[in-house]
C-alpha positions, 0 to 999 in steps of 0.5 A, spaced: 934 960 872 936 953 873 937 954 881 930 956 881 927 950 877 931 946 882 928 949 888 921 948 885 922 941 884 925 940 891 919 943 894 914 939 890 918 933 892 918 935 899 911 936 899 909 929 895 906 924 900 906 917 899 899 914 899 897 909 904 896 903 901 891 898 904 889 891 901 882 888 903 882 880 904 875 878 905 868 876 902 861 879 901 862 883 907 867 887 904 865 887 897 857 889 897 857 896 897 864 897 896 868 898 902 875 899 899 872 905 895 868 907 900 874 908 905 878 911 899 872 916 898 872 918 905 880 918 906 880 923 900 875 927 902 879 928 909 885 930 905 889 923 905 892 920 899 890 912 899 890 906 894 886 900 895 886 893 892 882 887 894 882 880 894 875 877 895 871 871 894 863 871 896 861 866 902 869 864 903 874 864 909 880 867 910 883 860 910 881 858 903 884 865 901 891 864 904 896 865 898 898 857 897 890 856 895 888 863 892 892 866 886 890 873 887 891 873 894 898 870 892 900 876 887 897 882 891 902 879 897 908 880 893 906 888 893 908 893 899 902 895 903 901 899 909 895 895 912 892 888 910 885 888 912 883 881 914 875 879 914 873 872 915 866 868 914 861 872 918 859 867 923 866 863 923 869 867 929 863 865 934 865 857 933 870 856 938 873 850 934 873 854 927 877 859 930 882 854 932 882 850 925 881 856 920 882 863 923 888 862 927 892 858 922 890 863 916 892 869 921 899 866 922 900 865 914 898 872 913 903 875 918 908 871 915 907 874 908 905 881 910 912 884 909 912 891 912 904 891 913 900 892 919 895 886 920 888 889 921 882 885 923 875 887 920 871 886 926 864 885 923 857 885 926 851 880 928 845 879 924 839 883 924 836 878 929 842 874 931 843 867 928 835 865 927 837 857 925 840 852 930 846 852 926 851 857 923 851 856 915 857 855 911 855 858 904 861 856 899 863 848 900 870 849 898 872 855 903 871 850 909 875 844 907 876 841 914 868 841 915 863 846 915 862 851 921 856 846 923 860 840 924 865 844 928 860 846 933 861 842 940 856 840 942 853 839 935 848 844 934 843 840 931 842 836 937 844 842 942 842 849 943 849 851 946 852 854 940 845 858 938 844 861 945 851 865 944 848 868 937 841 868 938 840 876 938 844 881 935 847 883 941 849 876 943 852 875 936 856 882 936 859 880 943 861 873 940 864 877 934 868 882 939 871 876 943 873 872 937 876 878 933 880 881 939 883 874 941 887 875 934 891 880 938 894 873 941 896 871 934 900 877 932 895 882 929 896 889 930 890 893 930 882 891 930 877 895 926 871 895 931 866 896 925 861 891 929 861 895 935 860 902 931 853 898 929 851 896 936 852 903 938 848 906 932 843 900 933 842 903 940 844 896 944 844 898 951 844 891 954 847 884 952 844 878 956 848 875 961 847 868 959 850 869 952 856 873 955 857 868 960 857 862 955 862 866 950 867 868 956 868 861 958 871 860 951 877 864 953 882 864 959 882 871 960 877 877 961 875 882 956 879 888 957 873 893 955 866 893 958 860 892 953 856 895 950 858 902 949 854 908 951 848 909 946 847 917 947 845 919 940 844 912 937 840 912 930 835 906 932 831 907 926 837 907 921 837 901 917 844 898 916 842 892 912 840 891 905 833 889 904 831 883 899 825 882 895 819 881 900 822 885 905 827 880 908 833 883 912 839 881 909 846 880 913 850 884 908 850 892 909 847 897 905 850 903 903 849 906 910 852 900 913 858 900 909 859 907 910 859 906 917 864 901 916 868 905 912 868 911 917 871 906 922 876 904 918 878 911 917 879 912 924 882 906 926 888 906 920 889 914 921 888 915 928 884 921 926 877 923 927 872 922 921 868 928 923 867 932 916 867 926 912 864 926 905 857 923 904 858 915 902 858 913 894 851 911 892 853 904 890 846 901 891 840 903 888 834 904 892 837 906 899 835 912 902 840 918 902 843 919 909 841 926 911 846 931 914 844 930 921 845 922 920 852 923 917 854 927 922 851 923 928 854 917 924 861 920 924 861 922 931 859 915 934 865 912 930 869 918 933 867 916 940 867 908 939 874 908 936 878 914 938 875 914 945 878 907 946 884 907 942 888 902 947 883 897 946 883 897 938 891 898 939 891 904 935 898 908 936 
């Protein structure tokens, strides 16, 4: 009898699976409609055991959330994680000097404090119509201690349209974000989750203007190792991915569909597996129209192609 019980216990231990632990560090692009738990929900539906946590400050930068400045981040970094996801202020990677002053130092700090975790950049998306103003915003002053993004543009955005010309459409801003986040491979990150590229495909982007790609590419000493935009066969051009505010204003934050698309992208990026067959999203925000089975399937297939069809670009093993 004792041997039988011992054998059963051994089988149970052998079949036990340690959870994949994922820490998300970012701002409202992470917590609006709850990316961490959307990801957990999808992963669980596809047979994965996952634990998530987050350290988020609305309108903030990774720089201000380094452990020497933020107690919650500091505490969470004492734990063991499999992946640490980093998401910066939405327009910051589009400003060359801001990448040097804020993003690169922050990435270096998180790499130094990651223990055994892989560092994954959360590549975000362009605003619905690009950045409509002449300058980038900086929502929370304390999160930009070395100057606002506008102050870091060169030449100054208040008097010169050079920066604005690189982000004045959804496609151009998205391209600038791709280049900014992929550049972090040069500073030691392990993977990039291409959420913004998934958005481009869903929205049916077919071209990116040469004037903005030329200006953006001139900021980097090497060519981009992938051709954008990706093919848009099966796009969902009529599917709204952004929140709609009072008066019909289109927000920059994701609605439930947009955050679900991000969570699918993270599943494929972190596990290197297809998200096709995942559960529908958690209904975290009232007023969003539920996704149809056809939309769910198409979103999952788009992510499958964007992520797993280009694993070498995002450095997925």
